[in-house]
C-alpha positions in Angstrom: -39.3 36.7 -10.6 -42.1 35.5 -12.5 -43.0 31.9 -14.2 -43.0 34.0 -17.4 -39.6 35.5 -16.4 -38.3 32.1 -16.3 -39.9 30.5 -19.5 -38.5 33.6 -21.4 -35.1 33.3 -20.7 -34.6 29.3 -21.8 -36.9 30.3 -25.7 -35.3 29.2 -28.5 -32.9 31.5 -30.8 -34.2 30.7 -33.9 -37.7 29.7 -35.4 -38.6 26.5 -35.9 -37.5 25.2 -39.1 -34.3 24.4 -41.3 -31.4 24.1 -38.6 -28.9 27.2 -37.5 -26.9 27.6 -35.0 -29.3 27.6 -31.5 -27.8 30.0 -28.2 -29.3 31.3 -24.8 -30.2 34.6 -25.2 -28.3 37.4 -23.2 -29.4 38.3 -19.5 -28.9 41.5 -18.5 -26.1 41.3 -15.7 -28.9 43.2 -13.6 -31.1 40.8 -13.4 -28.4 37.7 -13.0 -26.7 39.7 -9.6 -30.4 40.6 -8.1 -31.3 36.8 -8.5 -28.0 35.7 -6.8 -27.6 38.5 -3.6 -29.9 36.5 -1.6 -28.0 33.2 -2.3 -24.2 35.3 -1.2 -26.3 37.2 1.6 -27.1 34.1 3.1 -23.3 33.1 2.3 -21.7 35.9 4.4 -21.9 34.3 7.8 -20.0 31.2 6.7 -17.2 33.3 4.9 -17.1 35.2 8.6 -16.9 32.5 9.6 -14.1 30.6 7.5 -12.5 33.4 7.9 -12.3 33.6 11.8 -11.2 29.8 11.9 -8.7 30.6 9.3 -6.8 33.5 11.1 -7.4 31.4 14.3 -5.4 28.5 12.9 -2.7 31.0 11.6 -2.2 32.6 14.6 -1.7 28.5 16.6 0.4 27.6 13.4 2.8 30.6 14.2 2.3 29.7 17.7 3.9 26.0 17.2 6.1 27.7 15.1 7.9 30.4 17.4 7.7 27.4 19.7 9.4 25.0 18.3 12.0 27.2 17.0 12.8 28.0 20.5 13.3 24.0 21.9 15.7 23.4 18.5 17.9 26.7 19.4 18.0 25.3 22.9 18.5 21.7 21.4 21.8 23.4 19.6 23.0 25.2 22.6 22.9 22.5 24.4 24.2 20.5 22.0 27.2 22.9 21.4 27.7 23.3 24.9 28.2 19.4 25.7 30.8 19.1 22.4 33.3 19.2 24.2 33.1 17.1 27.0 31.2 14.2 24.3 34.8 14.9 22.1 37.2 14.6 25.1 34.8 11.6 25.9 35.1 10.0 22.6 39.3 10.8 23.0 39.8 8.5 26.2 37.6 5.2 25.1 39.9 5.5 21.9 42.9 6.3 24.8 42.0 3.2 26.5 41.2 1.0 23.7 44.6 1.8 22.3 45.9 1.0 25.5 44.1 -2.4 26.3 45.6 -3.3 22.5 49.0 -2.0 23.8 48.8 -4.0 27.1 47.9 -7.4 25.1 50.9 -6.8 22.4 52.9 -6.5 25.2 51.5 -9.7 27.2 52.2 -11.1 23.6 55.8 -10.4 23.6 55.9 -11.0 26.5 55.1 -14.7 26.4 57.0 -15.1 23.4 59.9 -13.9 25.2 59.8 -16.5 27.6 59.3 -19.1 25.2 62.2 -18.1 23.1 64.3 -18.1 26.8 63.4 -21.1 27.4 64.5 -22.7 23.8 68.1 -20.9 24.0 68.2 -22.1 27.8 67.8 -25.5 26.5 69.8 -24.8 23.3 72.3 -23.8 25.2 72.6 -26.3 27.3 73.2 -28.6 24.3 75.5 -26.5 22.5 78.1 -26.1 25.7 77.5 -30.0 25.8 78.4 -30.7 22.0 81.4 -28.1 22.4 82.5 -29.3 25.7 82.7 -32.7 23.7 84.4 -32.0 20.9 86.9 -29.8 22.9 87.3 -33.9 25.3 87.5 -35.3 22.0 90.0 -33.0 20.3 92.3 -33.0 22.8 91.7 -36.6 23.8 93.5 -37.3 20.4 90.1 -38.9 18.5 90.3 -38.7 14.5 86.7 -38.1 14.3 85.8 -35.7 16.6 81.4 -36.0 17.1 79.8 -32.3 15.0 77.1 -31.2 16.1 73.6 -31.1 12.8 
C-alpha cells in the first residue's frame, strides 16, 4: 500500500470553514480484507496450535471424568457391601451400652437391697425387743406399758 493511499484514507470529509459533521470516508471492503489477509495468515499456525491444545485438554478432561466416575462407583459399591456389617456392629455397640447401663442399674439395686436388709434386720431386732417388753409388761400387770415411738 502506497503512502498516498494511506493519506487519502485520512483526508477530511468536509471542506475547511464552517462547522460540519466530520466522518471518515467509507473504505472499500476488498481493500480492508486485502490489508488484513497477511495478519490472519500469520495467525493460522497459532489458531491451529490453540485448537490442538483445546482438543487435547478435552480428551484429558474426558479421561479424568471417566476415571472419577469409576472410582465413585467402586466406592459406592464398597460402601453398600459394607453397610449390613456396619449396621450390625452399630447395633452390637448399642446393645453393649444398654447391657452396661442395665448392669450398673442392677448393681445399684443390689447395693440398695443389701442396705435395706441390714436396716430391716436392725429394725426387726428393735421391734422384737419392744414387743417382748410390751408383752412382759402386759403379763406382769404393769398399768402403763412402754410404747414404740
